[in-house]
VOZA-177247 format. One record per residue: residue in one letter; x, y, z of N, C-alpha, C, O in turn. Coordinates in steps of 0.2 Angstrom, whole numbers, padded with zeros to 4 digits, always signed. Example, Ala and Ser with C-alpha at 12.3 -4.5 7.8 and 13.67 -1.06 7.14 Angstrom:
<drenvexs>
A+0066-0028+0039+0062-0022+0039+0066-0016+0039+0071-0017+0042 S+0064-0011+0035+0068-0005+0036+0064+0000+0039+0067+0006+0040 
</drenvexs>
This chain:
<drenvexs>
M-0001+0212-0129-0002+0214-0122-0008+0213-0121-0012+0213-0125 D-0009+0210-0114-0015+0207-0109-0017+0213-0108-0014+0218-0108 K-0024+0212-0104-0029+0217-0101-0025+0222-0096-0025+0228-0095 I-0022+0217-0092-0019+0219-0085-0014+0225-0087-0013+0230-0084 E-0010+0222-0092-0003+0226-0092-0006+0233-0096-0003+0238-0096 S-0012+0232-0101-0014+0238-0105-0016+0243-0101-0016+0249-0102 L-0019+0241-0095-0022+0245-0089-0016+0249-0084-0016+0254-0082 K-0013+0245-0084-0006+0248-0081-0003+0252-0084+0000+0256-0081 W-0003+0253-0092+0000+0256-0096-0002+0264-0097+0001+0269-0096 D-0011+0263-0097-0015+0268-0097-0014+0274-0090-0013+0280-0089 L-0013+0269-0085-0010+0272-0078-0005+0277-0078-0005+0283-0076 K-0001+0273-0081+0007+0276-0081+0007+0283-0085+0009+0288-0082 N+0004+0282-0091+0003+0287-0095+0000+0292-0093+0002+0297-0094 A-0005+0291-0089-0010+0296-0086-0006+0300-0082-0006+0306-0082 E-0002+0296-0078+0002+0300-0072+0008+0304-0075+0011+0309-0072 K+0010+0302-0080+0016+0305-0085+0013+0312-0087+0016+0318-0087 E+0006+0310-0089+0004+0318-0092+0001+0323-0088-0001+0329-0090 G+0001+0321-0080-0001+0325-0075-0009+0326-0075-0011+0330-0071 C-0012+0321-0078-0020+0322-0078-0023+0317-0072-0025+0311-0073 E-0024+0321-0067-0027+0319-0061-0034+0313-0063-0035+0307-0060 W-0038+0317-0066-0045+0314-0067-0044+0306-0071-0046+0301-0069 K-0040+0307-0075-0038+0301-0081-0033+0297-0078-0033+0291-0080 A-0029+0298-0073-0025+0293-0068-0030+0290-0063-0029+0285-0062 R-0035+0293-0060-0038+0292-0055-0043+0287-0058-0043+0281-0055 E-0047+0288-0063-0051+0282-0068-0046+0276-0070-0047+0271-0068 S-0040+0277-0073-0036+0272-0074-0035+0266-0068-0036+0260-0068 K-0034+0270-0062-0032+0267-0056-0039+0262-0053-0038+0257-0051 I-0044+0266-0054-0049+0261-0052-0052+0257-0057-0056+0253-0054 R-0051+0257-0063-0051+0251-0068-0047+0246-0066-0048+0240-0065 L-0040+0248-0066-0034+0243-0064-0037+0239-0056-0037+0233-0056 E-0039+0242-0052-0039+0238-0045-0047+0234-0047-0047+0229-0045 K-0051+0236-0050-0058+0232-0052-0056+0226-0055-0058+0220-0054 Y-0051+0227-0059-0050+0221-0064-0045+0217-0059-0045+0211-0061 E-0040+0218-0056-0037+0216-0052-0041+0211-0047-0040+0205-0047 K-0045+0214-0043-0050+0212-0039-0054+0206-0043-0055+0200-0041 E-0057+0208-0049-0059+0202-0052-0055+0196-0053-0057+0191-0052 L-0049+0197-0056-0044+0192-0056-0044+0187-0050-0045+0181-0050 A-0043+0191-0045-0041+0187-0038-0049+0183-0037-0049+0177-0035 E-0053+0186-0037-0061+0183-0037-0061+0176-0040-0062+0170-0038 A-0058+0178-0048-0059+0171-0052-0053+0166-0049-0054+0160-0050 K-0048+0169-0047-0042+0163-0046-0045+0160-0039-0044+0154-0038 R-0050+0163-0033-0051+0160-0028-0057+0156-0030-0059+0151-0026 G-0061+0158-0036-0065+0153-0037-0064+0147-0040-0067+0142-0039 R-0059+0147-0044-0056+0141-0048-0051+0137-0041-0051+0130-0040 A-0048+0140-0037-0046+0135-0032-0050+0132-0029-0050+0126-0029 E-0056+0136-0026-0061+0132-0024-0065+0126-0027-0067+0122-0023 E-0066+0127-0033-0069+0123-0038-0064+0116-0038-0066+0111-0038 E-0057+0118-0039-0052+0112-0039-0050+0109-0032-0047+0104-0031 E-0053+0112-0027-0053+0108-0019-0059+0104-0020-0059+0098-0017 K-0064+0107-0023-0071+0103-0021-0069+0097-0026-0072+0092-0025 E-0066+0098-0032-0065+0092-0036-0061+0086-0033-0063+0080-0032 R-0055+0088-0030-0051+0084-0026-0054+0080-0021-0053+0074-0020 L-0058+0084-0016-0062+0081-0011-0066+0075-0014-0066+0069-0012 R-0069+0078-0020-0075+0072-0024-0071+0065-0025-0073+0060-0024 K-0064+0068-0028-0062+0062-0031-0058+0058-0024-0057+0051-0024 E-0057+0060-0020-0055+0057-0012-0060+0052-0010-0059+0046-0008 E-0065+0056-0009-0071+0051-0009-0072+0047-0012-0072+0041-0009 E-0073+0047-0018-0074+0042-0024-0070+0036-0023-0072+0030-0022 K-0063+0038-0022-0057+0033-0021-0058+0029-0014-0057+0023-0013 K-0061+0034-0009-0063+0030-0002-0067+0026-0004-0066+0020-0002 L-0074+0027-0007-0079+0022-0007-0077+0017-0011-0080+0011-0011 N-0073+0018-0017-0071+0012-0020-0067+0007-0017-0067+0001-0018 A-0062+0010-0012-0057+0005-0009-0062+0001-0003-0060-0005-0002 E-0067+0004+0000-0072+0001+0005-0075-0005+0000-0075-0011+0002 D-0077-0003-0004-0081-0008-0008-0076-0014-0011-0079-0020-0012 E-0070-0013-0013-0065-0018-0014-0064-0023-0007-0064-0029-0007 E-0064-0018-0002-0061-0023+0004-0068-0027+0005-0067-0033+0007 K-0074-0024+0005-0079-0029+0006-0080-0034+0002-0083-0039+0004 E-0077-0034-0005-0078-0039-0010-0073-0045-0008-0075-0050-0008 A-0066-0043-0006-0061-0045-0003-0061-0050+0001-0059-0055+0002 I-0067-0045+0008-0068-0049+0014-0072-0056+0011-0071-0061+0013 K-0077-0054+0008-0083-0059+0006-0079-0066+0003-0081-0071+0005 C-0074-0064-0001-0069-0069-0005-0067-0074+0001-0068-0080+0001 I-0063-0070+0006-0060-0074+0012-0065-0078+0015-0064-0084+0016 R-0071-0074+0016-0075-0080+0019-0078-0085+0016-0080-0090+0019 K-0078-0084+0010-0081-0090+0005-0076-0095+0005-0079-0101+0005 H-0071-0094+0006-0065-0100+0007-0065-0101+0014-0060-0104+0016 N-0069-0099+0018-0068-0102+0024-0062-0100+0028-0060-0104+0032 I-0058-0096+0026-0051-0093+0029-0052-0089+0035-0053-0083+0034 N-0052-0092+0042-0053-0089+0048-0045-0086+0049-0044-0080+0050 Y-0041-0090+0049-0034-0088+0050-0030-0089+0045-0032-0092+0040 L-0023-0086+0045-0017-0089+0042-0013-0091+0046-0012-0087+0051 Y-0010-0097+0045-0004-0099+0051+0003-0098+0050+0005-0096+0045 R+0006-0098+0056+0013-0098+0056+0016-0102+0061+0014-0102+0067 I+0020-0107+0058+0024-0112+0064+0030-0109+0066+0034-0107+0062 E+0030-0109+0073+0036-0106+0076+0039-0111+0083+0035-0113+0087 S+0044-0112+0083+0047-0114+0088+0046-0110+0095+0046-0103+0095 I+0043-0114+0100+0042-0110+0106+0048-0105+0109+0047-0101+0114 D+0054-0106+0107+0060-0103+0108+0060-0096+0105+0061-0091+0108 N+0057-0097+0099+0056-0090+0096+0051-0086+0098+0051-0081+0094 L+0047-0086+0102+0040-0082+0104+0042-0077+0106+0039-0072+0104 S+0047-0076+0112+0049-0069+0115+0052-0065+0109+0051-0059+0109 S+0056-0067+0104+0057-0062+0099+0052-0060+0093+0051-0055+0089 V+0047-0066+0094+0041-0063+0089+0037-0057+0093+0036-0052+0090 L+0036-0058+0100+0032-0053+0104+0036-0046+0103+0034-0040+0104 E+0044-0047+0102+0047-0040+0103+0048-0037+0097+0048-0031+0097 H+0049-0041+0091+0050-0039+0085+0042-0039+0079+0041-0036+0074 G+0039-0044+0081+0034-0045+0076+0037-0052+0072+0042-0055+0073 L+0033-0053+0067+0033-0057+0062+0039-0055+0056+0037-0050+0052 L+0044-0057+0056+0049-0056+0050+0051-0060+0045+0051-0066+0046 S+0052-0057+0040+0054-0062+0034+0061-0065+0036+0064-0062+0040 Y+0062-0071+0033+0069-0076+0033+0075-0070+0034+0079-0070+0039 N+0075-0067+0028+0082-0062+0027+0082-0057+0033+0088-0056+0035 R+0076-0054+0035+0076-0048+0041+0078-0051+0048+0081-0048+0052 I+0075-0057+0047+0078-0061+0055+0085-0063+0055+0088-0061+0060 H+0088-0065+0050+0095-0066+0050+0100-0059+0050+0106-0058+0052 E+0095-0055+0046+0099-0048+0045+0101-0045+0054+0106-0043+0056 L+0095-0046+0058+0095-0044+0064+0100-0049+0070+0101-0047+0075 G+0100-0055+0067+0103-0060+0071+0099-0062+0076+0102-0062+0082 I+0092-0064+0077+0087-0065+0082+0084-0071+0081+0078-0072+0083 L+0087-0076+0078+0083-0082+0077+0086-0086+0082+0091-0089+0081 N+0082-0088+0089+0084-0091+0093+0084-0099+0092+0088-0103+0096 K+0081-0103+0087+0081-0108+0085+0077-0110+0080+0071-0109+0080 D+0081-0112+0074+0078-0113+0067+0076-0119+0066+0081-0124+0067 I+0068-0122+0065+0066-0127+0063+0064-0127+0056+0059-0131+0054 S+0066-0123+0052+0064-0124+0045+0068-0131+0040+0073-0134+0043 D+0067-0132+0036+0071-0138+0032+0078-0134+0029+0076-0129+0026 E+0082-0135+0028+0089-0133+0026+0088-0133+0019+0088-0128+0015 L+0087-0139+0016+0087-0139+0009+0081-0135+0007+0083-0132+0002 V+0075-0134+0009+0069-0130+0006+0073-0123+0006+0073-0120+0001 Q+0075-0121+0012+0078-0115+0013+0082-0113+0008+0082-0107+0005 E+0088-0117+0006+0092-0116+0001+0088-0115-0005+0091-0112-0009 R+0083-0118-0007+0079-0118-0014+0078-0111-0014+0079-0106-0018 R+0074-0109-0008+0069-0102-0007+0075-0097-0009+0073-0092-0012 H+0081-0097-0006+0086-0092-0008+0087-0091-0013+0087-0085-0014 K+0087-0095-0017+0088-0093-0026+0082-0091-0029+0083-0089-0035 K+0076-0092-0026+0070-0091-0029+0066-0083-0028+0068-0079-0023 R+0063-0082-0032+0060-0074-0034+0052-0075-0034+0050-0080-0037 D+0049-0070-0032+0040-0073-0034+0040-0069-0042+0044-0065-0045 S+0035-0072-0044+0033-0069-0051+0030-0064-0052+0029-0062-0058 I+0027-0061-0047+0024-0055-0046+0028-0048-0046+0028-0044-0050 Y+0031-0048-0040+0036-0043-0039+0043-0043-0040+0046-0038-0038 N+0044-0050-0041+0051-0051-0044+0055-0051-0037+0060-0049-0037 R+0053-0051-0031+0056-0050-0025+0060-0057-0022+0057-0062-0025 P+0065-0057-0018+0066-0063-0016+0062-0067-0013+0058-0064-0009 V+0059-0074-0013+0055-0077-0008+0056-0076+0000+0052-0075+0005 H+0063-0076+0000+0065-0074+0008+0064-0068+0010+0066-0066+0016 D+0062-0063+0006+0060-0057+0008+0053-0057+0011+0051-0052+0014 Y+0049-0063+0011+0042-0063+0013+0042-0066+0020+0048-0069+0021 V+0036-0067+0024+0035-0070+0031+0030-0076+0028+0024-0075+0026 P+0034-0081+0028+0030-0087+0025+0024-0088+0031+0025-0088+0037 L+0016-0090+0028+0013-0092+0032+0009-0099+0028+0010-0101+0022 Y+0005-0100+0031+0000-0107+0029-0008-0105+0029-0012-0102+0032 F-0009-0107+0024-0019-0107+0024-0021-0113+0029-0027-0111+0032 S-0019-0118+0031-0021-0123+0034-0015-0125+0040-0009-0126+0038 P-0018-0127+0046-0013-0128+0051-0010-0134+0049-0004-0135+0050 K-0014-0140+0046-0011-0146+0045-0009-0145+0038-0012-0144+0033 N-0002-0145+0039+0002-0144+0032+0009-0147+0034+0012-0148+0039 I+0012-0149+0027+0017-0152+0027+0024-0151+0031+0029-0155+0031 M+0025-0145+0034+0029-0143+0038+0028-0147+0045+0032-0150+0049 L+0022-0146+0046+0019-0151+0054+0023-0157+0054+0027-0159+0058 W+0021-0160+0048+0021-0168+0046+0030-0170+0047+0032-0174+0051 V+0034-0165+0042+0041-0165+0042+0044-0163+0050+0048-0167+0052 R+0041-0159+0054+0044-0159+0060+0039-0162+0066+0037-0158+0070 K+0037-0169+0065+0033-0172+0068+0036-0173+0075+0033-0173+0080 E+0043-0175+0075+0046-0175+0082+0046-0170+0086+0044-0170+0091 M+0047-0164+0083+0046-0158+0087+0040-0156+0090+0040-0150+0092 Q+0035-0159+0090+0027-0156+0091+0026-0153+0098+0022-0148+0099 K+0029-0155+0102+0030-0152+0109+0033-0145+0109+0031-0140+0113 D+0038-0144+0105+0040-0137+0105+0039-0132+0099+0042-0127+0098 I+0033-0134+0096+0030-0129+0090+0024-0127+0093+0019-0131+0096 V+0024-0119+0091+0017-0117+0092+0014-0114+0085+0017-0113+0080 F+0007-0114+0085+0004-0110+0079+0001-0104+0081-0003-0103+0085 L+0005-0099+0076+0002-0092+0077-0004-0091+0072-0004-0094+0066 G-0008-0087+0075-0015-0088+0070-0016-0079+0068-0018-0074+0071 I-0015-0079+0060-0014-0073+0059-0021-0071+0056-0024-0075+0053 D-0024-0063+0057-0030-0063+0054-0028-0062+0046-0024-0059+0042 P-0034-0065+0044-0033-0066+0036-0034-0060+0031-0033-0060+0025 Q-0035-0055+0034-0036-0046+0031-0029-0045+0029-0029-0040+0026 V-0022-0050+0030-0018-0046+0029-0016-0049+0021-0011-0048+0018 L-0021-0053+0018-0022-0053+0010-0024-0049+0007-0024-0048+0001 L-0026-0044+0011-0029-0036+0006-0024-0031+0006-0024-0026+0004 E-0018-0034+0009-0012-0030+0008-0009-0031+0000-0009-0036-0003 S-0006-0025-0002-0005-0025-0009+0001-0028-0010+0003-0029-0016 T+0007-0030-0004+0013-0032-0005+0012-0039-0003+0017-0042-0003 T+0005-0043-0001+0004-0049+0001+0005-0054-0006+0003-0052-0011 I+0007-0059-0006+0006-0063-0012+0006-0070-0009+0009-0071-0004 F+0002-0074-0013+0002-0082-0010+0002-0087-0016+0000-0085-0022 S+0005-0093-0014+0005-0097-0020+0000-0104-0019-0004-0105-0014 D+0002-0108-0025-0004-0114-0025+0001-0120-0020-0002-0125-0019 G+0007-0119-0018+0012-0124-0017+0016-0121-0012+0016-0115-0010 N+0021-0126-0011+0028-0123-0008+0031-0117-0012+0031-0118-0018 A+0034-0113-0010+0035-0107-0013+0043-0109-0016+0045-0106-0021 A+0045-0115-0013+0053-0116-0015+0051-0120-0022+0056-0121-0026 S+0045-0124-0023+0046-0128-0028+0045-0124-0035+0042-0119-0035 Y+0048-0127-0040+0050-0124-0046+0043-0123-0050+0042-0118-0054 D+0039-0127-0049+0031-0127-0053+0027-0122-0048+0022-0121-0050 T+0028-0119-0044+0024-0116-0038+0021-0110-0043+0025-0106-0046 K+0014-0108-0044+0012-0100-0046+0011-0097-0041+0008-0099-0036 F+0012-0091-0041+0010-0085-0036+0005-0080-0039+0004-0079-0045 Y+0001-0078-0034-0003-0074-0035-0004-0069-0031-0001-0070-0025 T-0009-0063-0033-0011-0057-0028-0017-0055-0028-0020-0057-0033 G-0020-0053-0024-0029-0052-0024-0032-0056-0021-0030-0061-0022 T-0036-0055-0018-0041-0061-0015-0045-0066-0020-0046-0072-0020 E-0046-0061-0025-0050-0063-0031-0047-0070-0035-0050-0075-0039 M-0041-0070-0033-0037-0076-0036-0036-0082-0032-0032-0087-0034 L-0040-0081-0025-0040-0087-0020-0043-0094-0025-0041-0100-0025 D-0048-0092-0029-0051-0098-0032-0046-0101-0036-0046-0107-0038 K-0041-0098-0038-0036-0102-0042-0031-0108-0038-0028-0112-0041 L-0032-0108-0033-0028-0112-0028-0033-0119-0029-0039-0119-0029 P-0028-0125-0028-0032-0130-0029-0037-0133-0021-0040-0138-0021 
</drenvexs>
């Protein structure tokens, strides 16, 4: 029997015996102990809340430090923008819906003009990344450089193509991955985390 049950038992017996002074003392002891328990509980709750806030602050500071290091890494590689090549005909859709993955665009049926390479898209359709094992077509493809193979392949469309510059801090997102080549290629390696930018050729 714990202490509070023992005190309750003493009070019950005193009341049963009809001994007023004994019942009064038992009640005082019980109320005092219950108050001590409540204060101890509040004290523990306050300490737990302080610890929770301390951990949150520590986590926030660590995240800020990681972000600073990641931004340093982006600057070290002179990445001012990530690039998206689009047909001018798709600009209104991009402005309305944002940049979406191949799968999402086709799911919504909002592609006005497709300037991608059909054979490349066919290979990408079967490809999954090695980081999260997601279909490559579930990602929005971007380039590190505006001078890329896609631009050369579509050289006859130059007047109908626009470049969209994307803030490179999207590289800080946990769901962002990048590769050392065309994602459709069989020997392409996938990476995540800005510290892995050093792995790129």
